C-alpha positions in Angstrom: -130.1 -294.9 -165.3 -127.9 -292.4 -167.3 -130.8 -289.7 -167.5 -131.1 -290.4 -163.9 -127.4 -289.8 -163.1 -127.5 -286.5 -165.4 -130.3 -285.4 -163.5 -128.9 -285.9 -160.1 -125.5 -284.3 -161.1 -127.5 -281.3 -162.6 -129.6 -281.2 -159.5 -126.2 -281.4 -157.5 -124.7 -278.6 -159.4 -127.9 -276.5 -159.4 -127.7 -276.8 -155.5 -124.2 -275.6 -155.4 -124.9 -272.7 -157.7 -127.8 -271.6 -155.5 -125.5 -271.8 -152.5 -122.8 -269.7 -153.8 -125.4 -267.2 -154.8 -126.7 -267.1 -151.4 -123.2 -266.4 -149.8 -122.8 -263.5 -152.1 -125.7 -261.3 -151.1 -125.1 -262.1 -147.4 -121.5 -260.8 -147.9 -122.6 -257.7 -150.1 -125.4 -257.1 -147.5 -122.9 -257.0 -144.8 -120.9 -254.4 -146.7 -124.0 -252.4 -147.7 -125.2 -252.4 -144.0 -121.8 -250.9 -143.0 -121.7 -248.3 -145.7 -125.2 -247.6 -144.9 -124.4 -246.9 -141.1 -121.4 -244.7 -142.3 -123.6 -242.7 -144.5 -126.4 -242.4 -142.1 -124.2 -241.2 -139.2 -122.4 -238.8 -141.5 -125.7 -237.5 -143.0 -127.2 -236.9 -139.3 -124.1 -235.0 -138.4 -124.0 -232.9 -141.6 -127.5 -231.7 -140.7 -126.3 -230.6 -137.6 -123.7 -228.1 -139.4 -126.3 -225.7 -140.2 -125.3 -223.9 -137.1 -121.7 -224.3 -136.2 -121.9 -221.9 -133.5 -122.6 -224.7 -131.0 -121.6 -227.9 -132.6 -123.5 -230.8 -130.8 -120.4 -233.1 -130.4 -116.9 -233.4 -131.5 -117.7 -234.9 -135.1 -120.1 -232.0 -135.8 -117.2 -229.8 -134.9 -114.8 -231.6 -137.0 -117.4 -231.3 -140.1 -118.0 -227.7 -139.4 -114.2 -226.9 -139.2 -113.7 -229.0 -142.3 -110.5 -230.7 -140.6 -109.8 -233.3 -138.3 -106.6 -233.0 -136.2 -104.7 -236.2 -136.1 -101.8 -237.0 -133.8 -99.1 -239.1 -135.1 -95.6 -240.1 -134.5 -92.6 -238.7 -136.6 -89.8 -240.9 -135.4 -91.3 -244.5 -136.1 -90.0 -245.9 -139.5 -92.7 -247.5 -141.8 -95.4 -246.1 -139.5 -94.7 -242.1 -139.2 -91.5 -240.2 -139.9 -91.2 -236.9 -142.0 -92.3 -233.3 -141.0 -95.5 -232.5 -139.2 -97.0 -230.8 -141.9 -96.1 -233.8 -144.4 -95.7 -237.0 -142.3 -95.2 -240.4 -144.2 -96.2 -243.8 -143.5 -99.0 -246.2 -142.5 -100.6 -244.3 -139.8 -100.7 -240.7 -141.7 -102.0 -242.6 -144.6 -104.8 -244.1 -142.2 -105.7 -240.7 -141.1 -105.8 -239.3 -144.6 -108.2 -242.2 -145.7 -110.6 -241.3 -142.8 -110.5 -237.6 -143.5 -111.4 -238.3 -147.4 -114.4 -240.4 -146.1 -115.4 -237.7 -143.9 -115.1 -235.2 -146.5 -112.4 -233.0 -144.4 -108.7 -232.5 -144.5 -106.5 -234.2 -142.4 -104.3 -232.0 -140.1 -101.5 -233.3 -138.1 -99.8 -232.7 -134.8 -96.7 -234.8 -133.9 -97.2 -236.8 -130.7 -94.9 -239.3 -128.6 -95.5 -242.3 -126.6 -95.2 -240.0 -123.5 -98.0 -237.5 -124.3 -100.3 -238.8 -126.8 -102.9 -239.7 -124.3 -102.3 -236.2 -122.9 -103.0 -234.7 -126.3 -106.1 -236.2 -126.4 -107.2 -235.2 -123.1 -106.2 -231.7 -123.7 -108.0 -231.2 -126.9 -104.9 -230.5 -129.0 -106.0 -233.5 -131.3 -109.4 -235.2 -132.3 -107.7 -238.6 -133.0 -104.6 -240.3 -132.3 -103.3 -242.7 -134.7 -99.4 -243.2 -133.0 -98.5 -247.1 -132.2 -100.7 -247.2 -129.4 -101.2 -250.5 -128.0 -104.9 -251.2 -126.6 -104.2 -251.8 -122.6 -107.0 -252.2 -120.0 -105.2 -249.2 -117.8 -105.5 -247.0 -121.0 -109.1 -248.1 -121.3 -110.0 -245.6 -118.7 -108.3 -242.6 -120.2 -109.0 -242.9 -124.0 -111.7 -244.5 -126.3 -110.1 -247.1 -128.3 -111.3 -247.9 -131.7 -112.1 -251.6 -133.0 -111.3 -253.4 -135.0 -107.6 -253.0 -134.2 -105.5 -251.6 -137.3 -102.4 -253.6 -136.3 -100.7 -256.0 -133.7 -97.3 -256.1 -132.7 -95.1 -258.1 -130.2 -92.4 -256.5 -127.8 -88.8 -257.9 -128.8 -85.8 -257.6 -126.5 -82.7 -256.7 -129.1 -79.1 -257.2 -127.9 -75.6 -258.0 -129.2 -75.0 -261.8 -129.1 -72.4 -261.7 -126.4 -75.0 -260.5 -123.9 -76.9 -263.9 -122.8 -80.5 -263.4 -122.1 -82.6 -266.1 -123.2 -85.6 -265.6 -121.3 -87.1 -263.7 -118.3 -85.0 -265.5 -115.8 -82.0 -263.7 -117.3 -83.1 -260.1 -116.6 -82.7 -259.4 -113.1 -80.4 -256.8 -112.6 -80.0 -255.8 -116.4 -80.4 -252.2 -117.7 -83.0 -252.2 -120.7 -83.3 -249.2 -122.8 -87.2 -248.4 -123.5 -89.4 -245.7 -124.5 -91.5 -243.5 -122.2 -95.3 -245.1 -121.9 -94.7 -248.5 -123.5 -97.1 -251.0 -121.8 -94.5 -253.8 -121.5 -92.1 -251.8 -119.0 -94.0 -252.5 -116.2 -93.4 -256.2 -116.9 -89.7 -255.6 -117.4 -89.4 -253.9 -114.0 -91.5 -256.8 -112.4 -88.8 -258.9 -113.6 -85.9 -257.0 -111.9 -84.7 -255.1 -115.0 -83.4 -251.2 -114.7 -84.9 -249.0 -117.1 -83.2 -246.4 -119.0 -85.7 -244.2 -120.6 -86.1 -242.5 -124.3 -88.7 -240.4 -125.5 -87.9 -241.7 -128.9 -87.5 -245.2 -130.2 -85.0 -243.9 -132.6 -82.8 -243.2 -129.8 -82.8 -246.9 -128.7 -81.0 -247.8 -132.1 -78.6 -245.3 -131.6 -77.8 -246.0 -127.7 -77.2 -249.9 -128.8 -74.7 -248.9 -131.6 -72.7 -246.5 -129.2 -72.9 -249.3 -126.4 -74.9 -247.1 -124.2 -77.5 -249.9 -124.0 -76.7 -253.4 -123.9 -80.6 -254.4 -124.3 -83.5 -252.5 -125.8 -86.9 -253.4 -125.6 -89.5 -252.0 -128.2 -92.4 -253.5 -130.9 -91.0 -255.7 -133.4 -92.7 -253.3 -136.1 -89.9 -251.1 -135.2 -86.8 -253.3 -135.0 -87.8 -254.7 -138.3 -86.6 -251.8 -140.2 -83.2 -251.6 -138.4 -82.7 -255.4 -138.3 -83.3 -255.3 -142.0 -80.0 -253.4 -142.7 -77.1 -255.8 -142.9 -74.9 -253.6 -140.8 -77.3 -253.7 -137.9 -78.1 -257.1 -138.1 -74.4 -258.3 -137.8 -74.1 -256.7 -134.5 -77.3 -257.3 -132.8 -80.2 -259.9 -132.5 -83.4 -260.4 -131.1 -83.4 -262.2 -127.8 -86.8 -263.0 -127.1 -90.3 -261.6 -127.6 -93.3 -261.2 -125.6 -96.5 -259.5 -125.2 -98.7 -259.7 -128.3 -100.4 -256.3 -128.4 -103.3 -254.9 -130.9 -102.9 -251.4 -131.8 -105.9 -249.2 -131.8 -106.6 -245.5 -132.9 -108.0 -243.5 -130.0 -110.3 -240.6 -129.3 -111.1 -238.6 -126.1 -113.7 -240.2 -123.8 -115.7 -237.0 -123.6 -117.9 -235.6 -126.4 -116.7 -238.1 -128.8 -119.2 -241.1 -128.7 -120.7 -240.5 -132.2 -117.2 -239.7 -133.8 -115.7 -243.3 -132.1 -119.1 -244.9 -133.4 -118.3 -244.0 -136.9 -114.5 -244.8 -136.7 -115.4 -248.3 -135.5 -117.7 -248.6 -138.7 -114.7 -247.0 -141.0 -112.1 -249.4 -139.3 -114.5 -252.5 -140.3 -115.0 -251.1 -143.7 -111.1 -250.6 -144.2 -110.4 -254.1 -143.3 -113.2 -255.5 -145.3 -112.6 -253.5 -148.7 -108.6 -253.9 -148.4 -107.8 -250.3 -147.5 -105.6 -251.1 -144.5 -103.9 -253.6 -146.7 -103.1 -251.6 -149.4 -101.7 -248.8 -147.2 -99.7 -251.2 -145.2 -98.1 -252.7 -148.4 -97.5 -249.3 -149.5 -95.3 -248.2 -146.9 -93.6 -251.9 -146.2 -95.6 -252.8 -143.1 -95.9 -256.3 -142.3 -99.2 -257.9 -143.5 -99.9 -260.9 -141.6 -102.2 -259.5 -139.0 -104.0 -257.2 -141.7 -104.8 -260.5 -144.0 -106.2 -262.5 -141.1 -108.2 -259.3 -140.1 -109.8 -259.1 -143.7 -110.5 -262.9 -143.8 -112.3 -262.5 -140.4 -114.2 -259.2 -141.0 -115.4 -260.5 -144.7 -117.2 -263.6 -142.7 -120.8 -262.5 -142.6 -121.3 -263.6 -138.7 -118.8 -261.0 -137.7 -120.9 -257.9 -139.0 -124.2 -257.1 -137.3 -127.3 -256.4 -139.0 -126.8 -252.6 -138.5 -123.2 -253.1 -140.3 -121.5 -252.7 -136.8 -118.8 -255.3 -135.9 -119.9 -258.1 -133.9 -118.6 -258.1 -130.2 -117.5 -261.6 -130.3 -115.2 -260.9 -133.3 -113.4 -258.0 -131.7 -110.0 -258.3 -130.0 -109.9 -257.1 -126.2 -107.5 -255.0 -124.5 -104.2 -256.6 -123.1 -104.7 -256.7 -119.4 -102.1 -254.5 -118.2 -103.4 -253.9 -114.8 -101.0 -254.0 -111.6 -102.1 -255.2 -108.3 -103.2 -252.0 -106.3 -102.2 -251.1 -103.1 -104.7 -251.3 -100.2 -104.8 -247.4 -99.9 -105.1 -246.9 -103.6 -108.7 -245.6 -103.3 -107.6 -243.2 -100.6 -105.0 -241.9 -103.0 -107.5 -241.6 -106.0 -110.0 -240.1 -103.9 -107.0 -237.4 -102.5 -106.4 -236.6 -106.3 -110.0 -236.0 -107.2 -110.4 -233.6 -104.1 -107.3 -231.8 -105.2 -108.7 -231.6 -108.6 -112.1 -230.3 -107.6 -111.3 -228.1 -104.6 -107.9 -226.8 -105.6 -107.8 -227.3 -109.4 -104.7 -229.1 -109.0 -103.9 -231.8 -111.3 -102.0 -234.2 -109.2 -101.4 -237.8 -110.1 -99.4 -240.1 -107.6 -98.6 -243.5 -109.4 -95.8 -244.6 -107.2 -98.7 -244.8 -104.4 -101.6 -246.5 -106.2 -99.9 -250.0 -107.3 -97.8 -252.4 -105.5 -95.3 -252.7 -108.0 -94.8 -248.8 -108.0 -95.0 -248.6 -104.3 -92.0 -251.3 -104.1 -90.0 -249.1 -106.6 -90.7 -245.9 -104.8 -89.7 -247.1 -101.4 -86.7 -249.0 -102.6 -85.6 -246.0 -104.2 -86.0 -243.9 -101.2 -84.0 -246.2 -99.2 -80.9 -246.4 -101.6 -81.1 -242.7 -102.2 -80.7 -242.3 -98.5 -78.0 -244.7 -98.4 -76.2 -243.0 -101.3 -76.4 -239.2 -99.8 -75.1 -240.7 -96.8 -72.3 -242.4 -98.4 -71.5 -239.5 -100.6 -71.2 -237.1 -97.5 -69.0 -239.3 -95.6 -66.5 -240.0 -98.9 -66.7 -236.3 -99.8 -65.4 -235.1 -96.1 -63.2 -238.0 -96.0 -61.4 -237.2 -99.3 -61.6 -233.3 -98.3 -59.5 -234.3 -95.6 -57.1 -236.6 -97.4 -56.4 -234.0 -100.3 -56.2 -230.9 -97.9 -53.4 -233.1 -96.1 -51.7 -234.2 -99.2 -51.7 -230.5 -100.8 -50.2 -229.2 -97.4 -47.5 -232.2 -97.0 -43.8 -231.2 -97.2 -43.0 -233.6 -100.0 -43.7 -232.3 -103.6 -44.0 -236.0 -104.5 -47.2 -236.1 -103.1 -48.5 -232.5 -103.7 -48.2 -232.6 -107.3 -50.1 -235.8 -108.5 -52.7 -234.7 -105.8 -52.6 -231.1 -107.4 -53.1 -232.4 -110.8 -56.0 -234.8 -109.7 -57.9 -232.1 -108.4 -57.3 -229.9 -111.2 -58.7 -232.9 -113.6 -61.6 -233.2 -110.9 -62.6 -229.8 -111.5 -62.5 -229.5 -115.2 -64.2 -232.8 -115.7 -68.1 -233.1 -116.1 -69.4 -235.4 -113.5 -71.7 -237.3 -115.8 -68.5 -238.3 -117.8 -66.4 -238.8 -114.7 -69.4 -241.2 -113.5 -69.3 -243.1 -116.6 -65.7 -243.7 -116.9 -65.8 -244.9 -113.2 -68.3 -247.3 -114.3 -66.6 -248.5 -117.4 -63.4 -249.1 -115.0 -65.2 -251.1 -112.4 -67.0 -253.0 -115.2 -63.7 -254.1 -116.5 -62.5 -255.5 -113.0 -65.6 -256.9 -111.6 -69.0 -258.0 -112.8 -71.7 -255.2 -112.8 -74.1 -255.2 -109.9 -76.0 -252.7 -108.0 -73.5 -252.8 -105.1 -70.8 -252.2 -107.6 -72.6 -249.3 -109.2 -73.6 -247.8 -105.7 -69.8 -247.9 -104.6 -68.6 -246.1 -108.0 -71.1 -243.5 -107.5 -70.3 -242.7 -103.9 -66.9 -242.6 -104.8 -67.2 -240.3 -107.8 -69.5 -237.7 -106.1 -67.3 -237.6 -103.4 -64.1 -237.1 -105.2 -65.7 -234.6 -107.4 -66.8 -232.2 -104.5 -63.6 -233.1 -102.6 -61.7 -231.7 -105.6 -63.1 -228.3 -104.7 -63.3 -228.6 -100.8 -59.8 -230.0 -100.4 -58.0 -227.2 -101.9 -60.2 -224.5 -99.9 -59.3 -226.3 -96.7 -55.6 -226.6 -97.9 -55.6 -222.9 -98.5 -57.0 -222.3 -95.1 -54.5 -224.4 -93.4 -51.7 -222.3 -95.3 -53.3 -219.1 -94.0 -53.6 -220.3 -90.3 -49.8 -221.3 -90.6 -48.6 -218.1 -91.9 -50.9 -216.4 -88.9 -49.4 -218.7 -86.0 -46.0 -219.4 -87.5 -46.5 -223.3 -87.2 -48.7 -226.0 -88.6 -51.9 -226.0 -87.1 -54.5 -229.3 -86.9 -56.1 -229.9 -90.1 -59.6 -229.7 -88.3 -58.8 -226.1 -87.5 -58.7 -225.5 -91.3 -61.7 -227.0 -91.8 -63.6 -225.0 -89.1 -61.6 -221.8 -91.0 -63.0 -223.1 -94.6 -66.3 -224.3 -93.0 -68.4 -222.2 -95.6 -66.8 -223.8 -98.6 -66.8 -227.3 -97.1 -70.6 -227.0 -96.4 -71.3 -226.0 -99.8 -69.6 -228.9 -101.3 -71.2 -231.3 -99.0 -74.5 -229.9 -100.1 -73.5 -230.1 -103.4 -72.9 -233.9 -102.7 -76.1 -234.6 -101.7 -77.8 -232.7 -104.5 -75.6 -234.6 -107.1 -76.7 -238.0 -105.9 -79.5 -238.4 -108.4 -76.9 -238.4 -111.4 -75.9 -242.0 -110.2 -79.0 -243.1 -112.3 -77.0 -242.9 -115.3 -74.9 -246.0 -114.3 -78.1 -247.8 -113.1 -77.9 -247.2 -109.4 -81.7 -248.0 -108.3 -81.8 -244.6 -106.3 -85.1 -242.5 -106.6 -84.6 -240.7 -109.7 -84.1 -244.2 -111.2 -87.0 -245.9 -109.5 -89.4 -242.8 -110.5 -88.2 -243.0 -114.1 -89.2 -247.0 -114.0 -92.5 -245.8 -112.5 -93.0 -243.1 -115.1 -92.2 -245.4 -118.0 -95.4 -247.3 -117.3 -97.5 -244.9 -115.9 -96.7 -241.9 -118.3 -97.3 -239.3 -115.4 -94.0 -237.3 -115.1 -94.8 -233.9 -113.7 -96.1 -235.0 -110.3 -93.7 -237.8 -110.1 -90.6 -235.9 -110.4 -92.1 -233.0 -108.3 -91.7 -235.6 -105.6 -87.9 -235.9 -106.7 -87.6 -232.2 -106.3 -89.4 -232.2 -102.9 -87.1 -235.2 -101.5 -83.9 -233.8 -102.7 -85.0 -230.3 -101.3 -85.5 -232.0 -98.0 -82.4 -233.8 -98.3 -80.4 -230.5 -99.0 -82.4 -228.7 -95.9 -81.3 -231.6 -93.6 -77.7 -231.1 -94.5 -77.9 -227.6 -94.2 -79.4 -227.7 -90.9 -76.7 -230.3 -89.6 -73.9 -228.2 -90.9 -75.2 -225.2 -89.2 -75.8 -227.1 -86.0 -72.2 -228.3 -86.0 -70.7 -224.7 -86.6 -72.8 -223.6 -83.7 -71.3 -226.2 -81.5 -67.9 -225.3 -82.4 -68.4 -221.8 -82.0 -69.7 -222.1 -78.6 -66.7 -224.8 -77.8 -64.3 -222.0 -79.0 -65.6 -219.1 -77.2 -63.8 -217.5 -74.2 -65.2 -218.3 -70.6 -67.0 -215.2 -68.8 
């Protein structure tokens, strides 16, 4: 019996050893297969570098040039900061590791969330590693590398006295964000108004200065700020949402082989701990990377050819927005303009329902704002002119001081001070912001037009020897009055600085998730040009009618 028991134990131990040994070759063979696939791809591309006058594709061009141009951030702590020629952070270190594997030099270009995709499309860079979330909308523009190298969540940060517990508390609030963040559409969809910044560093400054009550950005970014006691004492995370994988990206065209090679390298860097080591060196959170290393060391996640198994790859975040019913026609028109006239036109405000709703609301609000500003400008012009020509110095002097103050104060500062004063009396709302904007724009322009009318009134009094009706003075100074009415119409877009949802504000929100700004803001220019044209036409029509009514009968 003891001998049989001993034999049974020995057999069990032998089986365990055999099983463990069986696992080692499986893992090793998977790693070997990935390494072999990388070597084969590079070998094939290098054989084509014998004639570098016409590289077969982007990978061959990189090997021929002996360098890979990589777009990285310069304003994102832990991930990419410093000068363009020597950036530091997790992502520049990834780029250097890739370049070393390819046997080339990494050359860096600084990109932002607003222009990183455009940099790929215009061939300014070969590769982007720039805190870019992998979304379904971006899949149509660039080729993402998988496995992903990081994952984040978006957090909403603000001071304790701002009570925002969830999505239901966001309607009407202004949230500071960066251009191109894929979660901007979700914020506008919940009724939040957006204030755009090109750099996430501006969000921290804006919070500290009180320009923003709330800011939304990746948790990886705010981790550095919240790690500082002074910042953490004043601000906290309200809630988080939208877990998003980050991916490197290459152009959609002429980069299939480069993308395939980078897929293999990303898998290899997860398996052998390169990503983990680089992240630890830069103070980047390691939870996601540790989980990915465990995943990609699983034999079933690596195919026979060393490539990542599709079942183990994380997909893109679904950031698609419901299209308008005429979106196909808009896209066809964009293609026609590009193919026929060579014009790169994008009309995001017409292609999704969310953007169209913002666009139409912005148009209506802008028209209301312009009409209100014109009425208030003219009304205050009459009031200031009447006060400046009054007999009582007790009325003339304070109004004169008011006009001097209005003429010497920047309208942006006046607008902000008006907003602060109104907020101290009543709760902020879109209606309050609209009223403040109308009054400030009207007062600012009336401070110029009113004295002009008052001067005309004094001139007419001296000429006729008696006071004349104020409207005759307006007719005498009609050129100046019309000029400042036009200025009031043009200046209405400044109302966006205090959160008035007029057209500039709406187009800013649209650009925040479409990342298209040239055509979008060209539309704004055309709108205000049309508005000014209508004001000029109406003013000239009134002037002609007055001239006709005053002409002597024949």
